[in-house]
C-alpha positions in Angstrom: 9.4 28.5 -11.8 11.1 28.9 -8.3 11.8 26.2 -6.0 9.0 27.2 -3.8 6.4 26.9 -6.4 7.1 23.1 -7.0 5.7 22.6 -3.6 2.2 22.7 -5.4 3.1 19.9 -7.6 3.8 17.5 -4.6 1.2 15.0 -3.4 1.0 15.4 0.1 0.3 11.8 1.4 0.5 12.8 5.1 -2.5 15.3 4.8 -4.3 13.0 2.7 -4.0 10.1 5.1 -5.2 12.4 7.8 -8.5 12.9 5.9 -8.7 9.2 5.5 -8.0 8.6 9.1 -10.6 11.2 10.3 -13.3 9.3 8.2 -12.0 5.9 9.6 -12.2 7.3 13.0 -15.9 8.6 12.6 -16.7 5.2 11.2 -15.1 3.3 14.2 -17.3 5.4 16.4 -20.5 5.0 14.5 -20.0 1.3 14.8 -19.3 1.1 18.3 -22.4 3.3 19.0 -24.7 1.4 16.9 -23.6 -2.1 17.3 -21.2 -2.2 20.3 -18.4 -3.2 18.0 -14.8 -2.2 18.1 -12.6 -3.1 15.2 -9.7 -5.3 16.0 -6.6 -5.7 14.1 -4.1 -8.6 15.0 -0.5 -8.2 13.3 1.8 -11.3 13.3 5.5 -10.7 13.5 7.8 -13.5 13.1 11.5 -12.6 14.3 13.4 -9.7 14.9 13.7 -7.6 11.8 14.0 -3.9 12.4 12.3 -2.9 9.4 9.6 -5.1 10.2 9.1 -4.0 13.8 9.3 -0.4 12.7 6.4 -1.0 10.3 4.2 -2.7 12.8 4.9 0.1 15.2 3.4 2.7 12.5 0.5 0.4 12.1 -0.4 0.4 15.8 0.1 3.9 16.4 -2.5 4.5 13.3 -4.9 2.1 15.2 -4.8 4.2 18.4 -5.4 7.3 16.5 -8.7 6.0 14.9 -9.9 3.7 17.8 -9.1 0.3 16.4 -8.2 -2.4 19.2 -4.6 -3.6 18.0 -2.9 -6.6 19.2 0.8 -7.3 18.6 1.6 -11.4 18.2 5.2 -11.7 18.1 6.5 -14.9 17.4 10.4 -16.0 17.8 12.5 -16.6 14.8 12.4 -20.2 15.3 8.7 -20.6 15.1 7.7 -23.6 12.9 5.2 -23.6 10.0 2.8 -25.4 12.0 3.0 -23.1 14.8 2.4 -20.0 12.7 -0.7 -21.8 10.8 -2.0 -22.5 14.3 -1.7 -18.8 15.3 -3.6 -17.8 12.2 -6.2 -20.4 12.8 -6.9 -18.9 16.3 -7.1 -15.5 15.1 -9.7 -16.5 12.1 -11.9 -17.9 15.0 -11.9 -14.9 17.2 -15.0 -12.5 16.8 -13.1 -9.6 18.2 -10.4 -9.7 15.5 -11.7 -8.3 12.2 -8.4 -7.9 10.4 -5.1 -10.2 10.4 -1.8 -8.9 9.0 1.0 -11.1 8.5 4.1 -8.9 8.5 6.4 -9.8 5.6 9.1 -11.0 5.0 9.1 -14.1 7.2 12.4 -15.8 8.0 13.4 -18.2 5.0 12.4 -21.4 6.4 8.7 -20.3 6.6 6.4 -20.4 3.6 4.7 -17.2 3.3 2.2 -18.2 0.6 0.5 -20.9 2.7 0.5 -18.7 5.6 -1.2 -15.9 3.6 -3.6 -18.4 2.1 -4.4 -19.6 5.8 -5.9 -16.2 6.7 -9.6 -15.9 6.4 -10.3 -13.8 3.2 -12.9 -11.8 5.1 -10.0 -10.8 7.6 -7.3 -10.0 5.1 -6.6 -6.7 5.8 -3.6 -6.5 3.6 -5.5 -7.7 0.5 -3.3 -10.1 -0.7 -5.3 -13.6 -0.2 -5.8 -15.2 -3.7 -9.6 -14.7 -3.2 -9.6 -11.0 -2.8 -6.9 -10.9 -5.6 -9.2 -12.8 -8.0 -12.1 -10.4 -7.1 -9.8 -7.5 -8.0 -9.3 -9.1 -11.3 -12.9 -9.3 -12.2 -13.5 -5.8 -10.9 -15.1 -6.3 -7.6 -12.6 -4.3 -5.4 -13.0 -5.3 -1.5 -10.1 -5.8 0.3 -7.2 -5.0 -1.9 -3.5 -4.2 -1.6 -3.2 -1.0 0.3 -0.4 0.6 -1.3 -2.2 0.6 -5.1 -5.3 1.5 -3.5 -3.7 4.6 -1.8 -2.5 5.6 -5.3 -6.0 5.3 -6.5 -7.3 7.4 -3.7 -4.8 10.0 -4.2 -5.7 10.3 -8.0 -9.4 10.6 -7.1 -8.5 13.2 -4.4 -6.3 15.4 -6.8 -9.1 14.8 -9.5 -6.6 13.3 -11.9 -8.4 11.7 -15.0 -7.5 8.0 -15.5 -9.9 6.7 -18.1 -8.1 6.7 -21.7 -4.7 7.7 -19.8 -1.6 5.7 -20.4 -0.7 4.3 -17.1 3.0 2.7 -16.8 3.7 0.7 -13.9 7.6 -0.1 -13.2 7.9 -3.3 -11.1 5.7 -6.2 -11.3 5.2 -7.1 -7.7 2.3 -9.0 -6.2 2.3 -6.4 -3.5 2.3 -3.3 -6.0 2.5 -3.7 -9.5 0.2 -6.6 -10.5 -2.8 -5.1 -8.3 -1.9 -1.7 -9.5 -2.4 -2.6 -12.9 -5.8 -4.3 -12.3 -7.0 -1.3 -10.4 -6.1 1.1 -13.3 -7.6 -1.5 -16.0 -10.8 -1.4 -13.9 -10.9 2.3 -14.5 -10.3 2.0 -18.3 -6.7 3.3 -18.2 -4.5 2.0 -21.0 -1.8 0.1 -18.9 1.9 -1.0 -19.6 3.6 -3.0 -16.9 7.7 -2.8 -17.0 10.1 -4.7 -15.0 13.6 -5.8 -14.9 13.3 -7.7 -18.3 11.7 -4.9 -20.1 13.8 -3.7 -23.2 14.1 0.1 -23.3 12.3 1.3 -20.3 12.6 4.9 -21.2 10.5 4.5 -24.2 7.4 3.3 -22.1 8.3 5.9 -19.1 8.2 8.9 -21.6 4.8 8.2 -22.9 3.3 7.8 -19.5 0.3 10.2 -18.5 0.6 8.4 -14.8 3.7 6.6 -13.9 3.9 4.4 -10.6 7.5 3.2 -9.8 8.1 0.5 -7.2 11.2 -1.3 -7.8 13.6 -0.2 -4.8 16.3 1.0 -7.2 17.5 4.4 -6.1 16.8 7.1 -8.5 16.1 4.9 -11.3 13.7 7.4 -13.0 15.5 10.5 -14.1 14.2 13.7 -15.5 14.7 12.6 -19.1 12.7 9.8 -18.7 9.4 11.6 -18.2 7.3 13.7 -20.3 6.0 17.1 -19.3 2.9 17.1 -17.0 3.2 13.6 -16.0 1.7 12.3 -12.7 4.2 10.4 -10.7 4.0 8.0 -7.9 7.1 7.0 -6.2 6.5 3.7 -4.1 10.2 2.7 -3.8 12.5 3.1 -0.7 16.0 2.9 -0.5 18.2 3.5 2.7 21.6 5.0 2.3 23.8 6.4 5.3 20.7 6.9 7.2 19.0 8.9 4.5 15.8 7.7 2.5 15.5 7.9 -1.0 12.7 7.0 -3.7 13.0 5.3 -7.2 12.5 8.7 -8.8 15.0 11.6 -9.1 12.6 13.8 -7.3 14.7 17.0 -7.3 15.0 17.1 -11.0 11.9 15.1 -12.1 9.7 17.4 -10.0 10.3 20.1 -12.5 8.8 18.3 -15.3 6.0 16.6 -13.2 2.4 18.0 -12.8 2.0 16.0 -9.5 4.7 13.7 -7.9 4.9 11.9 -4.4 7.9 12.7 -2.3 9.8 10.0 -0.7 9.1 10.0 2.4 5.7 11.7 3.0 3.9 10.3 -0.1 2.6 6.9 -0.7 3.6 5.5 2.8 1.3 7.3 5.0 -1.6 6.6 2.6 -0.9 2.8 2.8 -1.5 2.7 6.5 -4.5 4.9 6.3 -5.9 2.5 3.9 -5.2 -0.5 6.1 -7.2 1.2 8.7 -10.1 1.5 6.2 -9.9 -2.0 5.6 -10.1 -3.0 9.3 -13.2 -0.9 9.6 -14.6 -2.2 6.4 -14.0 -6.0 7.6 -15.7 -5.2 11.1 -18.6 -3.8 9.4 -19.1 -6.9 7.2 -18.3 -9.3 9.9 
């Protein structure tokens, strides 16, 4: 198979995200026409972390594209826990704000867990609140973490069967790994969750029909670690000398995969599109 033919194996996160955003845009217009409600998202950014500032900008640009009102709440590095909690309380009470997003990581002196728990679960656009995570575990998926939801949406769009398949997740974070496992179990996959303490990672990855990798370790997954025809989602990202790399050695692994996400342009755009969908859902439910 030539290099060009491998393009058909790429999961195009950008075009998928455009499709989701178009649906959200229509939903926003309908909600405004029928009820006079414009969905609103408030992002809270504490400090000056360049990567966090870039992520917030991307989210606000997406809001512009779909017609969601976006507010930036930039707070200085010196913000106290009480000041952060007070800002969250204020946003919880505002009827024009339907989604609240606390950009992580927070500066070291702040407790992110208590801040996340302070967000009204009905406005938890990122899906990280313990209430929403608990609902996910019992199969009631409402506002759930956006990245794994984006992976599920891509599996659906590409007609990849999940039921009965062996799904292997590498990385057990609260943001990706754990909620990803729950979503796949909810769809009757057989799920293995691997992490830094897993003995013989290759034994698991070689058996994966669906492989989701989110570790932040550049090119952790090599071609000899995946089986022919696997569907692979690369959620990791590493920056090196101005270039961005994923957790999967894409150039070599693409030759064995039936479908695979590139980095960039794979899971990232879908994550933001799902966030937009969540804000619309929260506004409809308000």
